[in-house]
C-alpha positions in Angstrom: 1.1 25.1 -4.5 -1.0 24.5 -2.8 -4.8 25.9 -4.7 -8.0 26.1 -2.5 -9.7 22.9 -4.5 -7.7 20.8 -3.2 -9.8 17.6 -1.8 -8.3 14.5 0.3 -9.9 12.9 -3.6 -6.8 13.9 -5.0 -4.3 14.0 -2.4 -2.2 10.8 -2.2 -2.6 9.0 1.4 -0.2 11.0 3.4 1.9 8.1 4.4 3.2 8.5 0.8 5.3 11.3 0.5 6.3 10.6 4.0 8.5 7.5 3.6 10.2 9.8 0.6 11.5 12.3 2.1 11.9 10.2 5.2 14.3 8.0 3.2 16.1 10.8 1.3 18.4 11.2 4.7 19.1 8.5 5.6 21.4 8.4 2.1 22.5 11.5 3.4 24.2 9.3 6.3 25.9 6.6 4.5 27.1 9.2 1.7 28.7 10.6 4.7 30.3 7.8 6.0 31.4 7.6 2.9 33.3 10.4 2.8 34.8 9.6 6.4 36.3 6.0 5.3 37.3 7.2 2.0 40.9 8.7 1.1 39.8 12.4 0.4 42.6 12.3 -2.6 40.3 9.0 -4.0 36.1 10.9 -3.3 37.4 14.0 -4.7 38.8 12.2 -7.9 35.5 13.0 -9.9 36.6 9.4 -12.5 37.4 7.4 -9.3 34.9 4.7 -8.8 34.0 5.9 -5.2 33.2 9.2 -6.1 30.6 7.6 -8.4 29.9 6.1 -6.3 29.6 8.6 -3.7 27.5 10.8 -6.4 24.9 8.4 -6.6 24.1 8.1 -3.1 23.1 11.9 -3.9 21.6 12.2 -7.3 19.4 8.7 -6.9 19.2 8.4 -3.0 19.1 12.0 -1.9 17.6 14.2 -4.9 15.4 11.5 -7.2 14.5 10.8 -3.4 12.7 13.9 -2.4 11.8 14.8 -6.1 10.0 11.6 -6.5 8.1 11.9 -3.1 7.2 15.5 -3.7 6.2 14.9 -7.3 3.3 12.1 -6.1 2.2 14.7 -4.1 2.7 18.0 -6.0 0.6 16.2 -9.6 -3.1 16.1 -7.9 -2.4 19.5 -6.7 -0.9 21.4 -9.0 -1.7 19.4 -12.9 -5.1 18.0 -11.4 -3.2 14.4 -12.2 -4.8 12.0 -10.2 -2.3 8.5 -10.0 -4.4 5.6 -10.1 -3.8 2.7 -6.7 -1.3 5.8 -5.1 0.1 2.8 -2.7 0.8 0.3 -5.0 2.8 2.8 -7.7 4.8 4.1 -4.4 5.2 0.9 -3.4 6.8 0.3 -6.2 8.5 3.8 -6.7 10.3 3.7 -3.6 10.9 -0.2 -2.6 13.2 -0.3 -6.3 14.7 2.8 -5.8 15.9 2.3 -2.7 17.0 -0.5 -3.3 18.5 0.2 -6.3 20.7 3.1 -5.4 22.5 0.5 -2.3 22.9 -1.7 -5.1 24.3 0.8 -7.6 26.8 2.4 -4.7 28.0 -1.1 -3.6 29.2 -1.7 -7.2 31.1 1.3 -7.5 32.0 1.0 -3.6 32.2 -1.9 -3.4 32.9 -3.6 -6.4 30.6 -6.0 -6.2 29.8 -7.3 -9.5 26.6 -8.4 -9.2 25.7 -5.9 -7.9 25.0 -3.4 -11.3 22.8 -5.8 -12.6 20.4 -6.1 -9.8 20.8 -1.8 -10.0 19.9 -1.6 -13.7 16.9 -3.8 -13.1 16.0 -1.7 -10.1 16.5 1.4 -11.3 14.7 1.1 -14.4 11.9 -0.6 -13.0 11.5 2.2 -10.7 12.2 5.5 -13.0 10.4 3.5 -16.1 6.9 3.4 -13.9 7.8 6.7 -12.4 8.2 8.5 -15.8 5.9 6.5 -18.1 3.6 6.9 -15.4 4.4 10.7 -15.3 4.5 11.4 -18.8 1.5 9.4 -20.1 -0.7 11.2 -17.4 0.5 14.7 -17.5 0.3 15.2 -21.4 -3.0 14.3 -21.2 -3.5 17.9 -19.0 -5.6 20.5 -20.9 -5.2 23.5 -18.5 -1.4 24.4 -18.9 0.3 26.5 -15.6 3.4 27.8 -16.8 4.3 25.0 -13.6 2.6 21.7 -15.7 4.5 22.5 -19.0 7.3 22.9 -16.8 7.1 20.1 -15.0 6.3 18.6 -18.5 9.9 19.0 -19.9 11.4 17.4 -16.6 9.6 14.5 -17.4 11.0 14.2 -20.7 14.1 15.0 -19.0 14.3 12.1 -16.2 13.2 10.1 -19.0 16.4 10.8 -20.8 18.5 10.6 -17.9 17.1 7.2 -17.3 17.7 5.7 -21.0 21.7 7.2 -21.0 22.0 6.0 -17.6 21.0 2.3 -19.0 23.4 2.9 -21.5 26.2 4.3 -19.8 25.7 1.2 -17.0 24.9 -1.5 -20.0 29.0 -0.7 -20.8 30.1 -1.6 -18.0 27.6 -4.9 -17.4 29.7 -6.5 -20.9 33.1 -4.7 -20.5 32.4 -3.1 -23.4 33.3 0.8 -23.5 32.9 2.8 -26.9 34.6 5.6 -28.3 31.2 7.6 -27.3 31.7 6.9 -23.5 32.1 10.1 -22.4 29.5 11.8 -25.2 26.7 10.4 -23.1 28.4 10.7 -19.5 28.5 14.6 -20.1 25.1 14.2 -21.3 23.9 12.0 -18.1 25.3 14.4 -16.2 23.7 17.2 -17.2 20.4 16.4 -18.0 20.2 15.3 -14.8 21.4 17.7 -12.9 20.4 20.9 -15.2 16.8 18.5 -17.1 15.6 16.6 -13.9 16.5 18.9 -11.1 17.0 22.4 -12.3 13.5 22.4 -14.6 11.5 20.8 -12.1 12.8 23.5 -9.0 12.3 26.1 -11.6 8.5 25.3 -12.6 7.2 24.4 -9.5 9.8 27.4 -7.6 7.0 29.5 -9.7 4.1 29.3 -7.6 6.3 27.6 -4.3 8.0 31.3 -3.5 4.3 34.1 -4.3 2.4 31.6 -2.7 4.4 29.8 0.9 6.2 33.4 1.2 3.9 36.1 0.1 6.2 37.0 -2.8 6.3 38.6 -6.1 5.6 36.8 -9.5 8.3 35.3 -11.3 7.8 38.3 -14.7 5.1 36.4 -16.5 8.0 35.8 -20.0 10.0 33.8 -17.8 7.7 31.7 -16.5 6.4 31.1 -20.1 10.2 30.6 -22.0 12.7 29.7 -19.3 12.3 26.4 -18.5 11.4 25.6 -22.8 15.2 27.1 -23.2 16.5 24.8 -20.4 15.3 22.0 -21.8 16.3 23.2 -25.7 19.6 24.7 -24.2 20.2 20.7 -23.0 19.2 19.6 -26.4 21.8 21.3 -28.2 24.3 20.3 -25.4 24.4 16.4 -26.4 24.8 17.8 -30.3 27.8 19.6 -29.1 29.1 16.6 -28.0 28.9 13.9 -29.7 30.3 16.5 -32.6 33.1 17.9 -30.3 32.4 21.2 -30.6 33.7 24.0 -27.7 30.8 24.6 -24.9 31.7 27.7 -24.2 29.1 29.6 -25.6 26.3 26.6 -24.4 27.6 27.3 -21.4 27.3 31.2 -21.1 23.5 30.8 -21.7 23.2 28.2 -19.7 24.4 30.7 -17.3 22.6 33.7 -18.2 19.4 31.9 -18.1 20.6 30.3 -14.3 21.8 33.2 -13.0 18.8 35.2 -13.7 16.4 32.9 -12.3 18.6 33.0 -9.3 18.6 36.7 -8.4 15.0 37.1 -9.4 13.9 34.3 -7.0 16.3 35.9 -4.1 15.3 39.7 -5.3 11.5 37.8 -5.0 11.9 36.5 -1.4 13.9 39.4 -0.3 10.8 41.9 -1.3 7.6 39.8 0.8 4.3 42.1 1.2 4.2 40.0 4.3 7.4 40.0 5.6 6.8 37.4 8.7 9.9 35.5 10.1 10.6 31.6 8.5 13.6 29.8 9.0 13.1 27.8 5.7 13.8 31.7 4.0 16.9 30.6 5.1 17.3 27.5 3.0 15.8 29.4 0.3 18.4 32.1 0.0 21.3 29.6 0.6 20.2 27.6 -2.0 19.8 30.2 -4.6 23.3 31.8 -3.6 24.8 28.6 -4.1 23.7 28.0 -7.4 25.1 31.5 -8.8 28.6 30.8 -6.8 28.5 27.8 -8.5 27.4 28.6 -12.4 30.2 30.8 -12.1 32.7 28.5 -11.0 31.5 26.5 -13.7 31.9 29.1 -16.4 35.2 30.3 -15.8 36.4 26.7 -14.9 38.2 28.7 -11.9 38.8 25.7 -10.3 41.2 22.3 -11.9 38.6 19.6 -10.5 34.9 19.6 -10.3 34.9 19.2 -6.3 34.0 22.0 -4.9 31.7 22.7 -8.0 30.3 19.3 -6.6 30.0 20.6 -3.6 28.3 23.7 -3.6 25.6 22.5 -6.4 24.8 19.2 -4.8 25.0 20.3 -1.5 24.9 23.7 -1.3 22.3 24.5 -4.1 19.8 21.3 -4.5 20.4 20.1 -0.9 20.0 23.3 0.7 16.7 23.9 -1.2 14.6 20.7 -1.3 15.2 20.4 2.8 13.1 23.7 3.1 10.9 22.4 0.6 10.6 19.4 2.8 10.2 21.8 5.7 7.1 23.4 4.0 5.3 20.1 3.0 5.2 18.1 5.5 3.9 20.5 8.2 1.4 21.6 5.3 0.3 18.4 4.4 0.0 17.1 8.2 -2.1 19.9 8.8 -4.5 20.0 5.7 -5.3 16.1 6.3 -6.5 16.9 10.1 -8.4 19.7 9.0 -10.2 18.2 6.1 -11.1 14.9 8.2 -12.7 17.7 10.6 -9.9 17.6 13.6 -11.1 20.9 15.3 -7.8 20.6 17.7 -5.4 20.9 14.9 -1.6 22.5 15.7 -1.0 25.6 13.4 1.5 25.0 10.5 4.8 26.4 12.2 4.3 24.2 15.1 4.3 20.8 13.5 8.5 20.7 13.5 10.1 22.6 15.6 11.7 25.9 14.7 14.4 25.5 16.4 15.0 21.8 15.9 15.3 23.7 12.4 17.8 25.8 12.5 19.4 23.9 14.5 19.8 21.4 11.3 20.8 24.5 8.7 23.8 25.3 11.0 24.3 22.3 10.8 23.6 22.4 7.1 25.4 25.1 6.5 28.8 24.3 8.4 28.7 21.0 6.8 29.5 22.9 2.8 31.8 25.1 4.7 33.8 22.2 5.6 33.8 20.7 3.0 34.9 23.3 0.6 37.5 23.7 3.7 38.8 20.6 2.9 39.4 20.9 -0.8 43.0 22.8 0.5 43.5 21.1 4.2 42.1 17.7 3.2 42.2 16.1 6.9 39.2 18.6 7.8 36.9 16.3 5.7 36.6 14.1 8.3 34.4 16.9 10.2 32.9 17.9 7.4 31.7 14.2 7.6 30.8 13.8 11.0 28.7 17.3 11.1 27.3 16.3 7.4 25.9 12.8 9.4 24.9 14.8 12.6 23.4 17.0 10.1 21.1 14.3 8.3 20.4 12.9 11.5 19.2 15.8 12.5 16.9 16.1 9.6 15.7 12.3 10.0 14.5 13.3 13.6 13.2 16.6 13.2 11.1 15.0 9.4 10.0 12.3 12.0 8.6 13.9 14.7 6.2 16.0 12.1 4.9 12.5 11.3 4.2 11.8 14.3 2.5 14.4 15.9 0.1 14.4 12.7 -0.6 10.1 13.6 -1.6 11.4 17.0 -3.1 14.2 16.5 -5.0 11.8 14.3 -5.9 9.4 16.8 -7.7 11.2 18.8 -11.4 11.5 18.1 -11.6 14.0 15.6 -14.7 16.4 17.8 -12.1 17.1 20.6 -12.6 20.6 21.8 -11.2 20.7 24.8 -8.2 23.3 23.5 -10.9 25.6 23.4 -12.0 25.8 26.5 
């Protein structure tokens, strides 16, 4: 993921990705509180305003927050793209995304109508700033690896997701819901989850899994074609939605594609060339397993509603993987920035965040997923699930902060201090 030619001139200030990563679990805590104080019948109904607000606390406050933070680090490293004025860029994107997410959720959860106007303005600033710059920079890259190609498609999907979302929001603002409203809603959901999230995860995985875990490379054909096929399927899906055609065939193609990715990812991780224990492997394996389960549920229509599917896909697949990535990125960046500045007394990458507490977090996170699923059958369990989920995000936040504090503590010392080697 981080090539040998990386220098501090390419990398953004370390505070930029850190602020995005540390904001995400705060939104996780807010999401847990929404679940705790909401009747199960309402929060599990995908059409209720409360559930729409909760979904966007996750997709905007957690998913987009971590992806935006990671991309500002990955674009210079994986694509050689240097973002001009990175602090200004990050301040605009982070501030407008944070406030816009709060306003958007407030509209749906508390029915504060002016909040939607504020949210649309702020979120438009955040997403358009990020994607317009990303598209402009990524499409200038001449050396196109499979990951760079996936990033370009991710940026296009992100822009399409934003435009679809703006169209849907305009209908709510004007109270003029068109006959094709749910066509755009379904397309918005599909582009957000499979385009904005899965496409990027897929592209980054092609480099992250082999490099971070000394694991098998994905087949060249899979790396080159899979992101493009996924993007084409997303475009075809919009046509199918608009023409009200049967989606089963398209769903089957999506399922084959994503299950192939998940199965090979698990195979790669299980056949590492250097099978050294790494707690973040648990997050990756859990994530890819949850992707398999969620796709099979989606294809078979095994559930009457989408509550369990949403829990397994969002919390089980997406959030598990993002947490595992953050636990890799924070220690690596801390180590990289310190060693690049000439510090001698630097901990190893695995010492920046105590693995014991990463394990505690993993079990809390996994327990919350199991309890949320169980609450579908025993509704009262939702309160326990919410408490465990809140505790999980608090520990995630503390672990991220501790990694940042360890970096800050060492950065204040004399770079030439070699007392630890005496």
